[in-house]
N, C-alpha and C positions, 0 to 999 in steps of 0.2 A: 418470564418464561425461561430466559437463558441464564438467570442468576445462579441457579444451582450448578449448572455446567461451568459457568465462569469461575465460581468459587473453587470448584474442583481443579480447574485448569490453573488458577492462581497458585494453589497449594502445590500442584505438580511442578509448576515452573519454579517456585521458590525452593523446592527440595532438589530437583534435578537440574533445572536451568538449561536444558538442551534446546537446540533449534526447534525440534518438533514440538516441544512443550510451549515455547514462546509463540510459535506459529499458530497452534491451537488457540491459545489465549488471545492472540491478536485477532484471529478470525471471529471469535466469540464477541470481543469488544466491538468489532465492526458491525456485527449483527445487532448489537445493542445500540448502535448509533453513536458510539464513542470512538470516532475515527482517529482523532489526534492521539489517543492512548494506544490505539491499534498500530499506528505508524511506529511508535516507540518499540513495540513488541516484535514487529515484523521486519524492521530495518535490517538487522544483521543476517537473519536467515534468508532474506530476499537476495542477498549477494551470492548465495550458494545453491538456491533451489528455484527453478523456473516457476513452479506452481505457487510457491510462497510469493514470488515476485508479482504475480497477478493480483494477489490479495493486497500486497503492499501498494501497488499502483492504485487500486480501487480505494484503499484507505487514504492515500495522499489526496486523491481527487475529492473524496467526500470531506476530508478535513479542510481543504481549501474552501470548498463550497459552504462549509459551516463557519468559516471565519477564523480558523486556526492559523497560526503563524508558521506555515510550512511551505510557503510559496517558493522560496529559494531552493529548498530540497526537491520540490516537485519539478521546478524548472530544470534543474540539473539532471535528475533521473529521467524525465520524459524526453529531453533533448538527446540524452545518451541512447535511449531506446529507439528514437526515430532514426538515429544515425546507424544503429546496429542492423546489418543486413539480415540477421536472423529474426527480426521483429516481423510478425505476420501481418498481413494486410487487415485482418479483422481487429487488430490491436490499435491500428493507427487512428481511427476516429476518437477513441478515448484519450489517447496521448495528445492529439491536437486540441480536443476540448479542454483538457487540463492546462495546456500551454496558453490557450486563449484566456482562460480564467485568471491567469497570473500576468496577462498583458503581453505575452509573446505571440506574435502572429506567425504561426507555423502553417505549412501547407501539407496536404496529404499526397502530393505528387511523389512518385517513387523514383 
C-alpha cells in the first residue's frame, strides 16, 4: 500500500536530500514496519525538528522491539529526553518503556 509513496519519497530524498524529504521517507518506512531503516532517515532531522523527533523516538522503540541493534542509541536519546524539562508528561511512558526494553530501569517520577 505504501510502496508507491515510499518509492516517490526515496527519489525525492535522493535528488534533494533535505530534512523534510528524509523525514517523509523515514515515516513511510516506519509505516511499512521497517523501523531500523526509518531510524537512519530520521536521525539527523530529529535533532532540529520536534515533530520529527517524535517519529524518531517511535522508530527507535519499534526497532529495538524488532531486534535491531539500536539499543545504545535508544538509551542515550531516551535518557536525554527524560532529563529534558521540556519533555511532556505524555511522552514519559514511551521513553520509560523504551529504556526498560534495553535494560535501563527508569522511573516516571518527575
